[in-house]
Residue frames relative to the residue before (quaternion, step in Angstrom):
aa qw qx qy qz dx dy dz
M 1.0000 0.0000 0.0000 0.0000 0.00 0.00 0.00
G 0.4087 -0.7231 0.4776 0.2862 3.67 -0.59 1.03
C 0.5015 -0.6096 0.5338 0.3031 3.45 -1.62 0.19
L 0.3146 -0.7286 0.5767 0.1941 3.52 -0.96 0.69
E 0.1238 -0.8038 0.5814 0.0228 3.57 -0.48 1.24
T 0.0590 -0.8002 0.5963 -0.0250 3.49 -0.89 1.17
D 0.2090 -0.7611 0.5790 0.2046 3.75 -0.75 0.65
F 0.1225 -0.7632 0.6318 0.0569 3.50 -0.98 0.84
L 0.1352 -0.7809 0.6092 0.0268 3.53 -0.98 1.09
M 0.1904 0.7948 -0.5625 0.1251 3.72 -0.50 0.83
E 0.2778 -0.7301 0.6013 0.1682 3.52 -1.14 0.55
L 0.0796 0.8459 -0.5206 0.0847 3.68 -0.58 1.02
N 0.3000 -0.7237 0.5897 0.1964 3.53 -0.84 0.89
L 0.2796 -0.8072 0.4904 0.1725 3.51 -0.24 1.39
T 0.5883 0.5600 -0.4079 0.4170 3.68 0.96 -0.47
E 0.6754 0.5164 -0.2868 0.4415 3.43 0.93 -0.94
L 0.5987 0.5815 -0.2914 0.4675 3.49 1.30 -0.72
A 0.6297 0.5678 -0.2699 0.4562 3.37 1.00 -0.93
R 0.7021 0.4913 -0.2482 0.4517 3.47 0.99 -1.13
W 0.6367 0.5223 -0.3110 0.4743 3.42 1.20 -0.93
F 0.6611 0.4996 -0.3510 0.4359 3.55 0.90 -0.79
R 0.6120 0.5743 -0.3145 0.4436 3.72 1.03 -0.70
A 0.6835 0.5396 -0.2233 0.4378 3.45 1.24 -0.96
L 0.5731 0.6090 -0.4041 0.3706 3.57 1.16 -0.43
P 0.5831 -0.5910 0.4368 0.3464 3.50 -1.07 1.11
T 0.5607 -0.6001 0.4812 0.3064 3.53 -1.19 0.91
V 0.6672 0.5275 -0.3106 0.4243 3.60 0.74 -0.91
F 0.6486 0.5148 -0.2884 0.4807 3.56 1.01 -0.90
R 0.6462 0.5047 -0.3160 0.4773 3.65 1.02 -0.85
D 0.6621 0.5202 -0.3236 0.4317 3.61 0.85 -1.00
A 0.6422 0.5572 -0.2891 0.4399 3.56 1.09 -1.13
V 0.6936 0.4094 -0.3087 0.5060 3.70 0.78 -0.92
V 0.6302 0.5013 -0.4053 0.4327 3.72 0.77 -0.44
I 0.6632 0.5258 -0.3027 0.4384 3.57 0.75 -1.06
G 0.6499 0.5535 -0.2598 0.4514 3.55 1.06 -1.15
A 0.6791 0.4753 -0.3089 0.4664 3.51 1.01 -0.96
I 0.6305 0.5641 -0.3278 0.4206 3.55 1.02 -0.66
L 0.6669 0.4886 -0.2829 0.4863 3.46 0.94 -1.03
L 0.6591 0.4783 -0.3485 0.4640 3.62 0.94 -0.76
A 0.6366 0.4940 -0.3637 0.4673 3.72 0.98 -0.68
V 0.6724 0.4932 -0.3707 0.4089 3.64 0.73 -0.58
A 0.7093 0.5209 -0.2323 0.4143 3.41 1.17 -0.94
Q 0.5783 0.6577 -0.3320 0.3504 3.45 1.23 -0.63
P 0.6241 0.5770 -0.3615 0.3831 3.59 0.81 -0.95
C 0.5760 0.5934 -0.3951 0.3999 3.61 1.00 -0.78
A 0.7456 0.3973 -0.2177 0.4887 3.65 0.91 -0.75
A 0.6268 0.5548 -0.3772 0.3963 3.75 1.07 -0.41
D 0.7146 -0.4597 0.3581 0.3870 3.36 -1.56 0.09
H 0.7047 -0.4625 0.3235 0.4300 3.62 -1.28 0.21
I 0.4976 -0.6132 0.4998 0.3559 3.62 -1.18 0.55
Q 0.5349 -0.5933 0.5143 0.3121 3.51 -1.25 0.68
E 0.6277 -0.6254 0.3488 0.3053 3.54 -1.03 0.93
S 0.7216 0.4389 -0.2147 0.4904 3.40 1.35 -1.07
F 0.4163 0.7258 -0.4509 0.3108 3.61 1.26 -0.12
P 0.3582 -0.7861 0.4656 0.1921 3.74 -0.60 1.07
Y 0.7391 0.4219 -0.2220 0.4758 3.49 0.99 -0.48
E 0.0082 -0.7970 0.6015 0.0544 3.59 -1.27 0.40
L 0.3572 -0.7202 0.5243 0.2809 3.62 -1.01 0.24
D 0.1317 -0.8067 0.5760 0.0031 3.57 -1.04 0.76
S 0.5430 -0.6767 0.3829 0.3172 3.53 -0.55 1.13
W 0.6874 0.4765 -0.2954 0.4617 3.64 0.93 -0.87
V 0.6753 0.4904 -0.3059 0.4581 3.52 1.02 -0.66
E 0.6891 0.4523 -0.3029 0.4784 3.50 0.99 -0.77
G 0.5776 0.5628 -0.3501 0.4765 3.57 1.10 -0.55
A 0.6567 0.4741 -0.3215 0.4905 3.67 0.77 -1.06
L 0.7159 0.4926 -0.2752 0.4112 3.75 0.63 -1.09
V 0.7405 0.3997 -0.2669 0.4698 3.45 0.77 -1.02
T 0.6664 0.5062 -0.3394 0.4295 3.54 1.03 -0.67
G 0.6093 0.5412 -0.2881 0.5028 3.62 1.23 -0.78
G 0.6688 0.5049 -0.3114 0.4482 3.61 0.94 -0.88
V 0.6623 0.4766 -0.3212 0.4807 3.61 0.92 -0.97
G 0.6082 0.5698 -0.3564 0.4224 3.61 1.04 -0.75
L 0.6231 0.5278 -0.3008 0.4927 3.59 1.02 -1.17
V 0.7344 0.4371 -0.2912 0.4299 3.64 0.58 -1.05
A 0.6386 0.4578 -0.3681 0.4971 3.71 1.07 -0.52
A 0.6116 0.5371 -0.3672 0.4501 3.65 0.93 -0.57
G 0.6614 0.4942 -0.2896 0.4843 3.54 0.96 -1.06
R 0.6680 0.4728 -0.3544 0.4525 3.70 0.78 -0.69
L 0.6075 0.5797 -0.3424 0.4216 3.61 1.02 -0.86
V 0.6657 0.5233 -0.2474 0.4710 3.54 1.10 -1.11
R 0.6471 0.5460 -0.2933 0.4440 3.50 0.98 -1.13
H 0.6976 0.4897 -0.2988 0.4291 3.56 0.89 -0.85
R 0.6375 0.4942 -0.3026 0.5076 3.59 1.38 -0.34
Q 0.5582 0.5943 -0.4032 0.4154 3.66 1.10 -0.07
D 0.1253 -0.7688 0.6217 0.0824 3.59 -1.01 0.81
P 0.5596 -0.6208 0.4489 0.3161 3.53 -1.25 0.64
M 0.5742 -0.6158 0.4082 0.3528 3.52 -1.19 0.47
S 0.4013 -0.7025 0.5151 0.2830 3.46 -0.98 0.63
A 0.6740 -0.5101 0.3508 0.4032 3.59 -1.23 0.38
G 0.6671 0.5138 -0.3128 0.4396 3.46 1.08 -0.62
A 0.5981 0.5307 -0.3423 0.4934 3.48 1.25 -0.64
V 0.7024 0.4756 -0.3077 0.4309 3.61 0.90 -0.90
A 0.6016 0.5559 -0.3746 0.4345 3.61 1.13 -0.55
L 0.6621 0.5090 -0.2893 0.4678 3.61 1.18 -0.71
L 0.5349 0.6494 -0.4315 0.3255 3.66 1.00 -0.15
D 0.1883 -0.7592 0.6230 -0.0030 3.65 -0.98 0.93
R 0.3593 -0.7166 0.5395 0.2574 3.53 -0.91 0.91
A 0.5762 0.6092 -0.3799 0.3904 3.61 1.09 -0.31
D 0.6052 0.5327 -0.3540 0.4740 3.46 1.31 -0.18
I 0.5482 0.5790 -0.3895 0.4611 3.66 1.21 -0.05
N 0.5453 -0.5994 0.4684 0.3521 3.64 -0.88 0.72
S 0.5955 -0.6065 0.3790 0.3658 3.58 -1.15 0.66
F 0.5727 0.5849 -0.3731 0.4367 3.69 1.20 -0.59
D 0.7665 0.3948 -0.1730 0.4762 3.59 0.87 -1.04
R 0.5920 0.6867 -0.3562 0.2261 3.52 0.94 -0.66
S 0.5825 0.5900 -0.3642 0.4243 3.60 1.18 -0.46
A 0.5374 0.6191 -0.3852 0.4237 3.64 1.36 -0.32
T 0.6088 0.5935 -0.3376 0.4039 3.57 1.08 -0.53
S 0.6456 0.5194 -0.2740 0.4883 3.59 1.29 -0.33
Q 0.6138 0.6168 -0.3132 0.3804 3.50 1.34 -0.45
W 0.2151 0.7634 -0.6055 0.0662 3.61 -1.03 0.53
S 0.2761 0.7409 -0.5868 0.1746 3.65 -0.75 0.76
V 0.4077 -0.7034 0.5574 0.1682 3.48 -0.84 1.23
E 0.6458 0.5568 -0.2592 0.4536 3.49 0.99 -0.91
A 0.6704 0.4477 -0.2895 0.5161 3.60 1.03 -0.79
A 0.6578 0.5325 -0.3493 0.4021 3.62 0.99 -0.53
D 0.6039 0.5817 -0.2356 0.4913 3.34 1.33 -0.94
A 0.6139 0.5373 -0.3025 0.4929 3.57 1.20 -0.98
S 0.6475 0.5511 -0.2996 0.4328 3.54 0.93 -1.00
D 0.6413 0.5064 -0.3273 0.4746 3.55 0.98 -0.71
V 0.6587 0.4885 -0.3298 0.4677 3.52 0.83 -0.92
L 0.6450 0.5327 -0.3306 0.4369 3.61 0.80 -0.95
V 0.7142 0.4387 -0.2895 0.4622 3.67 0.66 -1.06
M 0.6226 0.5041 -0.3822 0.4606 3.75 0.93 -0.59
T 0.6492 0.5132 -0.3413 0.4457 3.57 0.90 -0.78
L 0.6632 0.4742 -0.3223 0.4810 3.68 0.91 -0.73
L 0.6779 0.4834 -0.3344 0.4416 3.52 0.96 -0.77
A 0.6715 0.5275 -0.3210 0.4097 3.62 1.13 -0.31
A 0.5260 0.6804 -0.3900 0.3290 3.43 1.42 -0.45
P 0.6347 0.5576 -0.3029 0.4411 3.57 0.91 -1.04
V 0.6637 0.5049 -0.3029 0.4614 3.52 0.96 -0.87
G 0.6291 0.4949 -0.3283 0.5015 3.63 1.10 -0.55
L 0.6128 0.5277 -0.3427 0.4781 3.65 1.14 -0.64
A 0.6397 0.4932 -0.3417 0.4804 3.60 1.01 -0.89
I 0.6935 0.4578 -0.3326 0.4459 3.73 0.72 -0.84
A 0.6837 0.4502 -0.3280 0.4715 3.71 0.98 -0.64
T 0.5233 0.6125 -0.4784 0.3495 3.66 1.02 -0.31
S 0.4420 -0.7097 0.4936 0.2395 3.59 -0.92 0.84
G 0.7541 0.3369 -0.2778 0.4906 3.58 -0.82 0.82
S 0.4625 -0.7353 0.4226 0.2585 3.46 -0.64 1.03
R 0.6302 0.4863 -0.3158 0.5163 3.63 1.09 -0.65
E 0.6727 0.4787 -0.3518 0.4411 3.56 0.79 -0.76
S 0.6026 0.5833 -0.3408 0.4249 3.62 1.09 -0.80
W 0.6918 0.5082 -0.2673 0.4378 3.43 1.14 -1.01
V 0.5506 0.6171 -0.3392 0.4483 3.52 1.26 -0.69
V 0.6942 0.4383 -0.2737 0.5010 3.49 0.78 -1.06
S 0.6027 0.5378 -0.3526 0.4724 3.70 0.93 -0.81
A 0.6335 0.5202 -0.3141 0.4790 3.77 0.79 -0.95
M 0.7111 0.4765 -0.2955 0.4242 3.62 0.64 -1.03
Y 0.6559 0.4972 -0.2863 0.4905 3.47 1.04 -1.02
G 0.5861 0.5326 -0.3615 0.4920 3.80 0.95 -0.54
E 0.7049 0.4660 -0.3006 0.4423 3.50 0.76 -0.86
V 0.6380 0.4898 -0.3673 0.4670 3.55 1.07 -0.69
F 0.6174 0.5305 -0.3748 0.4438 3.61 0.92 -0.72
L 0.6649 0.5679 -0.2670 0.4051 3.62 0.85 -1.10
V 0.7047 0.4492 -0.2068 0.5087 3.42 0.86 -1.32
G 0.6539 0.4991 -0.3332 0.4607 3.74 0.78 -0.91
N 0.7790 0.3699 -0.2465 0.4423 3.50 0.46 -1.03
G 0.5978 0.5699 -0.3778 0.4185 3.47 1.05 -0.33
L 0.6418 0.5076 -0.2505 0.5173 3.57 1.26 -0.84
V 0.6613 0.4560 -0.3164 0.5046 3.64 0.88 -0.80
D 0.5827 0.5631 -0.3707 0.4538 3.76 0.91 -0.65
L 0.6961 0.5178 -0.2561 0.4262 3.43 0.76 -1.23
L 0.7026 0.4728 -0.2694 0.4585 3.50 0.90 -1.11
K 0.6248 0.5466 -0.3437 0.4390 3.61 1.07 -0.68
G 0.6650 0.4988 -0.2727 0.4843 3.57 1.19 -0.68
V 0.7018 0.4457 -0.2851 0.4770 3.60 1.03 -0.78
T 0.7292 0.4277 -0.3030 0.4400 3.68 0.87 -0.60
N 0.1976 -0.8219 0.5210 0.1187 3.71 0.99 -0.52
R 0.2353 0.8115 -0.4941 0.2049 3.51 1.00 0.75
T 0.3576 -0.7440 0.5267 0.2030 3.66 -0.65 1.03
R 0.5266 -0.6772 0.4610 0.2269 3.49 -0.94 1.17
P 0.5013 -0.7024 0.3649 0.3497 3.69 -0.71 0.85
L 0.5774 0.5608 -0.4483 0.3888 3.59 1.11 -0.28
V 0.5171 0.6177 -0.4477 0.3881 3.68 1.09 -0.27
Y 0.6553 0.5055 -0.2837 0.4844 3.63 1.12 -0.88
N 0.6482 0.5467 -0.3128 0.4279 3.72 1.10 -0.60
G 0.2969 -0.7788 0.5311 0.1527 3.63 -0.80 1.14
H 0.2972 0.7657 -0.5381 0.1892 3.63 1.13 0.24
P 0.4883 -0.7174 0.4277 0.2527 3.63 -0.83 1.06
D 0.6804 0.4978 -0.3399 0.4169 3.55 1.11 -0.33
I 0.4647 0.6319 -0.4596 0.4166 3.62 1.28 -0.02
P 0.3753 -0.7366 0.5079 0.2420 3.68 -0.64 0.92
A 0.5535 -0.6310 0.4018 0.3662 3.56 -1.07 0.49
E 0.5900 0.5646 -0.3953 0.4205 3.55 1.06 -0.47
A 0.6085 0.5597 -0.3572 0.4346 3.63 1.06 -0.63
R 0.6756 0.4681 -0.3006 0.4838 3.58 1.11 -0.46
F 0.7790 0.4031 -0.1697 0.4493 3.48 0.89 -0.81
D 0.4753 0.6364 -0.4426 0.4161 3.59 1.33 -0.17
V 0.5961 -0.5906 0.4234 0.3415 3.48 -1.29 0.63
K 0.5245 0.6576 -0.3551 0.4079 3.51 1.29 -0.54
A 0.6247 0.5739 -0.3117 0.4280 3.65 1.25 -0.75
R 0.6904 0.4344 -0.3016 0.4937 3.52 1.37 0.06
R 0.6611 0.5079 -0.3041 0.4609 3.39 1.22 0.24
A 0.1629 0.8234 -0.5209 0.1552 3.59 0.67 1.10
F 0.7746 0.3561 -0.2201 0.4741 3.62 0.88 -0.77
P 0.6194 -0.3894 -0.6778 0.0736 1.66 -1.35 2.16
S 0.6665 -0.4816 0.3452 0.4524 3.55 -1.26 0.05
G 0.3549 -0.7100 0.5764 0.1942 3.55 -0.80 1.09
H 0.6350 0.5169 -0.3458 0.4584 3.68 0.72 -0.76
T 0.7248 0.4497 -0.2795 0.4409 3.59 0.79 -0.86
A 0.6226 0.5350 -0.3249 0.4696 3.51 1.20 -0.70
N 0.6709 0.4829 -0.2940 0.4798 3.59 1.00 -0.77
A 0.6319 0.5406 -0.3235 0.4514 3.52 1.15 -0.70
F 0.6896 0.4808 -0.2356 0.4875 3.57 0.98 -0.87
A 0.6297 0.5327 -0.3199 0.4662 3.44 1.08 -0.76
S 0.6613 0.5194 -0.2698 0.4692 3.55 0.95 -0.93
A 0.6747 0.5268 -0.2589 0.4475 3.49 0.96 -1.12
V 0.6766 0.4898 -0.2768 0.4751 3.49 0.94 -1.01
F 0.6550 0.5392 -0.2963 0.4386 3.50 0.86 -1.06
F 0.6546 0.5410 -0.2709 0.4532 3.51 0.94 -1.24
S 0.7446 0.4540 -0.2289 0.4326 3.52 0.72 -1.11
S 0.7131 0.4419 -0.2893 0.4609 3.49 0.85 -0.92
V 0.5854 0.5622 -0.3268 0.4842 3.75 1.13 -0.60
F 0.6560 0.5386 -0.2778 0.4499 3.43 0.93 -1.09
T 0.7039 0.4616 -0.2509 0.4779 3.55 0.83 -1.17
K 0.6548 0.5375 -0.3102 0.4314 3.55 1.10 -0.45
L 0.6549 0.4904 -0.2277 0.5281 3.37 1.27 -0.89
H 0.8103 0.1554 -0.0859 0.5585 3.48 0.95 -0.63
P 0.0428 -0.8627 0.5022 0.0422 3.73 0.62 1.02
N 0.7497 0.4154 -0.2624 0.4433 3.58 0.95 -0.32
S 0.4577 0.6780 -0.4423 0.3677 3.54 1.41 0.12
S 0.4596 -0.6749 0.5302 0.2284 3.47 -1.17 0.95
A 0.5765 0.6188 -0.3557 0.3978 3.69 1.31 -0.33
G 0.5201 0.7002 -0.4149 0.2588 3.53 1.26 -0.44
A 0.6681 0.4871 -0.3237 0.4599 3.61 0.96 -0.88
W 0.6257 0.5273 -0.3461 0.4590 3.62 1.05 -0.75
I 0.6899 0.5009 -0.3177 0.4150 3.48 0.81 -0.83
W 0.5697 0.5942 -0.2938 0.4859 3.55 1.16 -0.72
A 0.6927 0.4806 -0.2202 0.4906 3.54 0.83 -1.25
S 0.7363 0.4018 -0.2738 0.4706 3.71 0.69 -0.86
S 0.6819 0.5122 -0.3226 0.4105 3.58 0.85 -0.74
V 0.6996 0.4292 -0.2857 0.4947 3.49 1.17 -0.92
T 0.5944 0.5313 -0.3891 0.4615 3.61 1.13 -0.37
L 0.6294 0.4923 -0.3410 0.4951 3.67 1.04 -0.56
A 0.6403 0.5116 -0.3235 0.4728 3.59 0.91 -0.75
A 0.6514 0.4544 -0.3384 0.5046 3.72 1.02 -0.72
A 0.6709 0.5079 -0.3293 0.4283 3.63 0.86 -0.63
T 0.5699 0.5221 -0.4032 0.4900 3.61 1.28 -0.35
G 0.6433 0.5193 -0.3434 0.4455 3.56 0.90 -0.87
F 0.6563 0.5202 -0.3138 0.4474 3.62 0.84 -0.87
A 0.6596 0.4939 -0.3263 0.4632 3.58 1.02 -0.86
R 0.5767 0.5531 -0.3632 0.4792 3.71 1.09 -0.64
Y 0.6492 0.4954 -0.3494 0.4593 3.62 1.01 -0.87
Q 0.6737 0.5266 -0.2677 0.4441 3.59 0.84 -1.09
G 0.6542 0.4966 -0.3246 0.4691 3.61 1.12 -0.77
G 0.4475 -0.6678 0.4817 0.3489 3.76 1.12 -0.29
K 0.4445 0.6912 -0.4536 0.3448 3.47 1.22 0.55
H 0.8398 0.1495 0.0172 0.5217 3.66 0.91 -0.68
Y 0.4108 -0.6432 0.5866 0.2710 3.62 -1.33 0.50
P 0.6415 -0.5216 0.3761 0.4182 3.47 -1.23 0.34
T 0.5944 0.5555 -0.3625 0.4547 3.68 1.04 -0.59
D 0.6298 0.5352 -0.3407 0.4483 3.48 0.97 -0.85
L 0.6788 0.4729 -0.2817 0.4860 3.57 0.96 -0.85
L 0.6525 0.5023 -0.3451 0.4504 3.65 0.78 -0.69
T 0.6554 0.4618 -0.3214 0.5039 3.63 1.03 -0.88
G 0.6603 0.4989 -0.3364 0.4494 3.71 0.76 -0.72
A 0.6236 0.5414 -0.3028 0.4758 3.56 1.13 -0.57
F 0.6556 0.4762 -0.2913 0.5085 3.54 1.00 -0.90
V 0.6892 0.4861 -0.2937 0.4501 3.55 0.67 -1.00
G 0.6416 0.5063 -0.3026 0.4904 3.72 0.86 -0.84
S 0.6680 0.5059 -0.2764 0.4707 3.61 0.85 -0.97
L 0.6656 0.5147 -0.3293 0.4286 3.53 0.77 -0.94
V 0.6864 0.4960 -0.2384 0.4753 3.53 0.98 -1.18
G 0.6865 0.4673 -0.2918 0.4745 3.54 0.88 -0.88
W 0.6807 0.4412 -0.3017 0.5009 3.72 1.07 -0.24
G 0.7155 0.4981 -0.2557 0.4178 3.42 0.93 -1.02
V 0.6212 0.5531 -0.3518 0.4295 3.70 0.92 -0.70
P 0.6827 0.4108 -0.3243 0.5099 3.74 0.69 -0.92
R 0.6710 0.5366 -0.3412 0.3814 3.55 0.88 -0.85
L 0.6007 0.5727 -0.3200 0.4568 3.59 1.19 -0.42
H 0.7179 0.4649 -0.1998 0.4780 3.41 1.42 -0.60
E 0.4742 0.7077 -0.4025 0.3351 3.46 1.49 -0.14
I 0.5008 -0.6414 0.4722 0.3389 3.64 -0.94 0.84
D 0.7542 0.1498 -0.1303 0.6259 3.52 1.03 -0.79
G 0.5000 0.6147 -0.4785 0.3784 3.49 -0.09 1.48
V 0.7299 -0.3345 0.3354 0.4928 3.53 -1.02 -1.01
S 0.0270 -0.8226 0.5645 0.0632 3.54 -0.91 0.77
L 0.3995 -0.6641 0.5239 0.3535 3.75 -0.96 0.27
A 0.1022 -0.8027 0.5854 0.0506 3.51 -0.73 1.18
V 0.0452 -0.7825 0.6199 -0.0388 3.41 -0.97 1.13
S 0.0652 0.7990 -0.5727 0.1717 3.49 -0.64 1.34
P 0.5728 -0.6014 0.4562 0.3195 3.56 -1.30 0.41
S 0.0994 -0.7946 0.5987 0.0191 3.53 -1.06 0.65
E 0.6908 -0.4495 0.3522 0.4436 3.51 -1.28 0.23
N 0.7661 0.3585 -0.1669 0.5066 3.63 0.83 -0.94
G 0.7967 -0.1857 0.1477 0.5558 3.74 1.03 0.07
T 0.6817 -0.4078 0.3798 0.4740 3.42 -0.95 -1.26
K 0.2677 -0.7619 0.5777 0.1186 3.53 -1.09 1.04
I 0.0174 -0.7793 0.6264 -0.0030 3.53 -0.94 1.01
G 0.1759 0.7806 -0.5815 0.1469 3.43 -0.99 1.13
L 0.5278 -0.6216 0.4674 0.3414 3.56 -1.27 -0.16
R 0.0786 -0.8379 0.5400 0.0107 3.45 -0.92 0.85
L 0.4101 -0.7292 0.4859 0.2528 3.62 -0.77 0.93
R 0.1020 -0.7960 0.5882 0.0998 3.63 -0.78 0.75
H 0.1323 0.7799 -0.6027 0.1052 3.73 -0.83 0.80
């Protein structure tokens, strides 16, 4: 069956797109994401059979654990977020850069609206890459398997990051910065207390690692694999650096975000590999036993 090639031409202001994306209500974004995940998980049941050479499969126990765990993390993160309060003017006045560890301290002198906008564009570009991979995957059922895996990466990763942000209450470096161009609302918004870890960086690395690892698994003989790994990870690192330049995060926020994102982006498809690691759930004398099992 031949490929249908279509050329799309559009003019887009990426900075305005980034600002529009940030302005979307959190509840709306969560509803869309969760709905897409549930749709992705449900669709394979009605699709065609999986190709014999396809390296991934859906499993009811794995999907149930990941979706339930992810929704639980999102719910916990939202609960903690609603209990966070913005910093008062008095508390901001008492902040001292000298209290920041030497490794992170340089972030308190960073501020750039352009860098922050660039980080939004970069992360949205990386978030879109796995969607394109799912669309390009041959076979309707295969495409939905990739979509379901990516939805679970997004759900679990963002749920974990959101919870950590609410629990740690780390003040963003821009709050320490006395630059006159920094608006007061940026210092006193509740988001100013949600620095750790970097959500942009976590999403960027989750998408980059997921896209690269799944692509190389689907196309093991492709010479493009190394280039895809290099370019996607470079874009993810650039996203993190832009967050640093924008005064949004400390280096440790970025490193933790990169670790969390990479772990989720690699781990979720690994759990779905036919030859890989599976989630084993079985009855035992004392109840139910849950563990990991190697499949080969």
